[in-house]
C-alpha positions as CSV (number, residue, x, y, z in Angstrom):
1,X,0.2,-16.8,-23.4
2,X,-3.1,-15.1,-24.1
3,X,-5.3,-13.4,-21.5
4,X,-9.1,-13.0,-21.4
5,X,-11.9,-12.0,-19.1
6,X,-11.7,-15.3,-17.3
7,X,-8.3,-14.3,-16.1
8,X,-9.3,-10.7,-15.1
9,X,-12.4,-11.7,-13.2
10,X,-10.3,-12.8,-10.2
11,X,-8.4,-9.5,-10.1
12,X,-9.2,-6.9,-7.3
13,X,-8.7,-3.2,-7.7
14,X,-8.9,-0.7,-4.9
15,X,-10.0,2.7,-6.0
16,X,-9.4,5.6,-3.7
17,X,-11.5,8.6,-4.8
18,X,-14.7,8.5,-7.0
19,X,-14.3,11.7,-9.0
20,X,-13.8,12.3,-12.6
21,X,-10.8,10.0,-13.0
22,X,-12.7,7.1,-11.7
23,X,-15.7,7.9,-14.0
24,X,-13.3,7.7,-17.0
25,X,-11.5,4.6,-15.9
26,X,-14.0,2.3,-14.2
27,X,-16.3,1.4,-17.2
28,X,-13.4,0.3,-19.3
29,X,-11.8,-1.7,-16.5
30,X,-15.1,-3.5,-15.8
31,X,-15.9,-4.1,-19.4
32,X,-12.4,-5.6,-19.8
33,X,-13.3,-8.2,-17.2
34,X,-12.1,-6.9,-13.8
35,X,-14.2,-8.8,-11.4
36,X,-13.6,-7.1,-8.0
37,X,-13.7,-3.4,-7.0
38,X,-13.5,-1.7,-3.7
39,X,-14.4,2.0,-3.8
40,X,-13.6,4.7,-1.2
41,X,-15.0,8.2,-1.1
42,X,-16.6,10.2,1.7
43,X,-17.9,13.1,-0.5
44,X,-21.4,13.8,-1.7
45,X,-22.4,14.5,-5.3
46,X,-22.6,18.3,-6.0
47,X,-23.7,20.3,-9.0
48,X,-20.1,21.3,-9.7
49,X,-19.2,17.7,-10.3
50,X,-21.4,17.1,-13.3
51,X,-19.1,18.6,-16.0
52,X,-16.4,16.0,-15.5
53,X,-18.1,13.2,-13.5
54,X,-20.5,12.1,-16.1
55,X,-21.9,9.0,-14.3
56,X,-23.7,11.3,-11.9
57,X,-27.0,12.9,-12.6
58,X,-29.0,15.7,-10.8
59,X,-30.9,13.0,-9.1
60,X,-27.7,12.0,-7.2
61,X,-27.1,15.3,-5.5
62,X,-26.3,14.9,-1.8
63,X,-25.8,11.2,-2.2
64,X,-22.4,9.5,-1.5
65,X,-20.2,9.3,-4.5
66,X,-18.9,5.7,-3.9
67,X,-22.4,4.4,-3.4
68,X,-23.7,6.0,-6.6
69,X,-20.7,4.7,-8.6
70,X,-21.3,1.2,-7.2
71,X,-25.0,1.3,-8.2
72,X,-24.1,2.4,-11.8
73,X,-21.4,-0.2,-12.2
74,X,-23.5,-3.0,-10.7
75,X,-26.3,-2.2,-13.1
76,X,-24.0,-2.3,-16.2
77,X,-21.7,-5.1,-15.0
78,X,-23.8,-7.3,-12.8
79,X,-21.2,-10.1,-12.5
80,X,-18.6,-7.8,-10.9
81,X,-18.3,-7.8,-7.1
82,X,-18.3,-4.2,-6.0
83,X,-17.9,-2.8,-2.5
84,X,-18.6,0.9,-1.7
85,X,-16.9,2.4,1.4
86,X,-18.8,5.6,2.1
87,X,-15.9,7.3,3.8
88,X,-12.4,8.6,3.0
89,X,-9.6,6.1,3.0
90,X,-7.6,6.3,6.2
91,X,-3.9,5.4,6.2
92,X,-3.8,2.8,9.0
93,X,-1.7,-0.2,8.3
94,X,-2.9,-2.1,11.4
95,X,-6.5,-2.0,10.2
96,X,-5.9,-2.5,6.5
97,X,-7.2,-6.0,5.7
98,X,-7.7,-5.9,1.9
99,X,-5.5,-7.7,-0.5
100,X,-5.9,-5.8,-3.8
101,X,-3.8,-6.6,-6.9
102,X,-3.6,-2.9,-7.6
103,X,-4.5,0.5,-6.2
104,X,-5.6,3.5,-8.2
105,X,-5.2,6.9,-6.6
106,X,-8.0,9.1,-7.9
107,X,-8.0,11.6,-5.0
108,X,-7.7,15.3,-5.4
109,X,-5.4,16.6,-2.7
110,X,-1.6,16.4,-3.0
111,X,-1.1,15.7,0.7
112,X,-3.4,12.7,0.4
113,X,-1.6,11.4,-2.7
114,X,1.7,11.6,-0.8
115,X,0.3,9.7,2.1
116,X,-1.3,7.0,0.0
117,X,1.9,6.5,-2.2
118,X,4.1,6.0,0.9
119,X,1.5,3.7,2.6
120,X,1.0,1.3,-0.3
121,X,4.7,1.4,-1.2
122,X,5.5,0.1,2.3
123,X,2.9,-2.7,1.8
124,X,4.5,-3.6,-1.5
125,X,1.1,-3.2,-3.3
126,X,1.3,-1.8,-6.9
127,X,0.1,1.8,-6.9
128,X,-0.9,4.1,-9.7
129,X,-0.8,7.9,-9.1
130,X,-3.0,10.1,-11.3
131,X,-3.8,13.8,-11.4
132,X,-5.6,16.3,-13.6
133,X,-5.5,20.1,-13.1
134,X,-6.5,22.9,-15.5
135,X,-5.4,21.8,-19.0
136,X,-2.7,19.2,-17.9
137,X,-2.5,15.8,-16.3
138,X,0.0,13.2,-15.2
139,X,0.4,9.6,-14.0
140,X,3.1,7.4,-12.5
141,X,3.5,3.8,-11.2
142,X,5.0,3.1,-7.8
143,X,6.2,-0.5,-7.3
144,X,9.3,-2.6,-6.6
145,X,11.2,-1.9,-9.8
146,X,9.5,1.4,-10.8
147,X,9.4,4.8,-9.1
148,X,9.5,5.2,-5.3
149,X,7.2,7.7,-3.5
150,X,10.3,9.7,-2.6
151,X,11.3,10.0,-6.3
152,X,7.8,11.2,-7.2
153,X,7.2,13.6,-4.2
154,X,10.6,14.0,-2.5
155,X,11.1,17.5,-3.9
156,X,7.9,18.8,-2.2
157,X,8.7,20.2,1.3
158,X,5.3,21.6,2.1
159,X,2.3,20.0,0.4
160,X,0.0,22.8,1.6
161,X,2.0,25.4,-0.3
162,X,2.1,23.3,-3.5
163,X,-1.6,22.4,-3.2
164,X,-3.9,23.5,-6.1
165,X,-7.7,23.8,-5.8
166,X,-9.6,22.4,-8.7
167,X,-12.7,24.4,-7.8
168,X,-10.6,27.6,-8.2
169,X,-8.3,26.7,-11.1
170,X,-10.8,24.6,-13.0
171,X,-10.0,21.5,-15.1
172,X,-10.8,20.5,-18.7
173,X,-13.2,17.6,-18.6
174,X,-11.4,16.1,-21.6
175,X,-8.1,16.2,-19.7
176,X,-9.7,14.2,-16.8
177,X,-11.1,11.7,-19.3
178,X,-7.7,11.3,-21.0
179,X,-5.9,10.7,-17.8
180,X,-8.5,8.3,-16.5
181,X,-8.5,6.2,-19.6
182,X,-4.7,6.2,-19.7
183,X,-4.6,4.8,-16.2
184,X,-7.2,2.1,-17.1
185,X,-5.1,1.0,-20.0
186,X,-1.9,0.9,-18.0
187,X,-3.6,-1.0,-15.2
188,X,-4.8,-3.7,-17.7
189,X,-1.3,-3.9,-19.1
190,X,0.1,-4.5,-15.7
191,X,-2.5,-7.0,-14.6
192,X,-2.3,-9.1,-17.8
193,X,1.5,-9.3,-17.6
194,X,1.9,-7.3,-20.8
195,X,5.1,-5.3,-21.4
196,X,5.0,-2.1,-19.2
197,X,7.0,0.6,-20.8
198,X,5.7,3.1,-18.3
199,X,7.7,1.5,-15.5
200,X,10.3,4.0,-14.1
201,X,8.6,7.0,-15.8
202,X,6.1,9.8,-15.2
203,X,3.6,10.4,-18.0
204,X,2.5,14.0,-18.7
205,X,-0.5,15.0,-20.8
206,X,-0.6,18.5,-22.4
207,X,-4.2,19.4,-22.9
208,X,-3.3,22.2,-25.3
209,X,-1.5,20.0,-27.8
210,X,-3.4,16.8,-26.9
211,X,-0.2,14.9,-26.7
212,X,1.4,12.6,-24.0
213,X,5.1,12.8,-23.1
214,X,7.0,10.3,-21.0
215,X,10.0,11.2,-18.8
216,X,12.1,8.4,-17.3
217,X,13.8,8.7,-14.0
218,X,17.3,7.4,-13.5
219,X,16.3,4.5,-11.2
220,X,19.8,3.0,-11.3
221,X,21.2,5.8,-9.2
222,X,18.3,7.1,-7.2
223,X,16.2,4.0,-6.5
224,X,18.4,1.2,-5.3
225,X,17.3,-2.4,-6.1
226,X,15.0,-3.9,-3.5
227,X,15.6,-7.6,-2.9
228,X,12.4,-9.3,-1.9
229,X,12.0,-13.0,-1.3
230,X,10.3,-15.4,-3.6
231,X,7.4,-15.7,-1.2
232,X,7.0,-11.9,-1.2
233,X,7.0,-11.7,-5.0
234,X,4.3,-14.5,-5.1
235,X,2.0,-12.3,-2.9
236,X,1.7,-10.2,-6.1
237,X,-0.1,-12.4,-8.5
238,X,1.0,-10.4,-11.4
239,X,4.7,-11.4,-10.9
240,X,6.0,-13.1,-14.0
241,X,7.2,-16.7,-13.4
242,X,9.5,-18.3,-16.0
243,X,10.2,-21.9,-16.4
244,X,13.4,-22.8,-18.3
245,X,12.5,-25.6,-20.6
246,X,9.3,-27.3,-21.9
247,X,6.6,-28.6,-19.7
248,X,3.0,-28.8,-20.9
249,X,1.6,-29.5,-17.4
250,X,2.6,-26.2,-15.8
251,X,-0.1,-24.0,-14.2
252,X,-1.2,-21.0,-16.3
253,X,0.7,-18.6,-14.1
254,X,4.1,-20.0,-15.3
255,X,5.5,-19.2,-18.7
256,X,7.7,-21.8,-20.4
257,X,10.7,-20.3,-22.2
258,X,14.0,-21.4,-23.7
259,X,17.3,-20.1,-22.6
260,X,17.7,-18.0,-25.7
261,X,14.2,-16.4,-25.2
262,X,14.7,-15.7,-21.5
263,X,16.4,-12.3,-21.6
264,X,14.0,-10.9,-24.2
265,X,11.0,-12.1,-22.2
266,X,12.3,-10.4,-19.1
267,X,12.8,-7.2,-21.0
268,X,9.3,-7.3,-22.3
269,X,7.7,-7.6,-18.8
270,X,10.3,-5.2,-17.2
271,X,9.4,-6.0,-13.6
272,X,10.6,-8.3,-10.8
273,X,10.2,-12.0,-11.8
274,X,10.9,-15.5,-10.7
275,X,12.9,-18.1,-12.6
276,X,12.7,-21.8,-12.1
277,X,13.6,-25.1,-13.7
278,X,13.3,-28.9,-13.0
279,X,16.1,-29.0,-10.4
280,X,16.9,-25.4,-9.6
281,X,20.5,-25.5,-10.9
282,X,19.9,-23.9,-14.3
283,X,17.7,-21.2,-12.9
284,X,20.3,-20.2,-10.3
285,X,23.0,-20.0,-13.0
286,X,20.8,-17.9,-15.3
287,X,19.9,-15.5,-12.5
288,X,23.5,-15.0,-11.6
289,X,24.1,-13.8,-15.2
290,X,20.9,-11.8,-15.8
291,X,20.6,-10.0,-12.5
292,X,23.6,-7.8,-13.4
293,X,21.8,-6.6,-16.5
294,X,18.5,-5.4,-14.9
295,X,17.7,-2.9,-12.2
296,X,15.1,-5.0,-10.6
297,X,15.1,-8.3,-8.7
298,X,15.3,-11.6,-10.7
299,X,15.0,-14.4,-8.2
300,X,15.6,-18.1,-8.8
301,X,13.9,-21.0,-7.1
302,X,16.9,-23.1,-6.2
303,X,14.9,-26.3,-5.4
304,X,13.0,-28.6,-7.6
305,X,9.9,-27.8,-9.5
306,X,7.5,-29.7,-7.3
307,X,8.5,-27.8,-4.2
308,X,7.8,-24.5,-6.0
309,X,4.4,-25.7,-7.2
310,X,3.6,-26.6,-3.6
311,X,4.6,-23.1,-2.5
312,X,2.6,-21.5,-5.3
313,X,-0.5,-23.4,-4.3
314,X,-0.1,-22.4,-0.7
315,X,0.4,-18.8,-1.5
316,X,-2.6,-18.5,-3.8
317,X,-5.0,-20.3,-1.6
């Protein structure tokens, strides 16, 4: 299956923090076809921002960052629907009414990153962590079959002691750009159902050498498999759905595969997925075999195809 801008125009990304990482990532996400953005930032543009936040100009001093970014993006990508929240994002589950396909954490403070990671993990919303400091950067993906917030931050007992101040330590603008573009690329991989080799790993950028390194966590022992329901997986529109057999009338969200192709396709996507067939019997048998080979949920729809299509339509309305 191929993907294009018509597919991405319905995707919604929540961006928390409109500093340098957002400046590097957002133009590429929007030019790729992302149709919906919600931006959060309560800070004002300052002269010290200009070396790495290149979408700002001296005319923007003392204006809200989220608002300025919205104006820039709206002028360059007029078809995109962009909302600017001129405040810091507050972790409050009872008042959170957005339904983003993905969250990008572009904040500065470690304590904020830890709170955001736990908050969106509990909501089962895919979450990208990103950071840049001095001449190094890092990124990680928190979701069902990837890292947990505890795996990423569990070793930190006091975030205040581990906190670094960018205004004191400084940061290379090129490092900020490298990390931001890296996150944009991975976000597009995830949203277009492309193979995601970054799942279960933390990526590290060394500004001195200009090279990326990837370190995988042992998720089989430290991050037990979560067993969501089919309905919960369908809330994430990026969940791969496989149909065992041939059927030319299937919706575009469903990939038709043969039994011999199935394991390889699941390995490519490397994330929780749903398997179905005409009656449900073949799907159930296949999941019983395959679920032992992967450290993430593979769920079968054990009823007929028509009942699943009805559920899919109700979920995505």
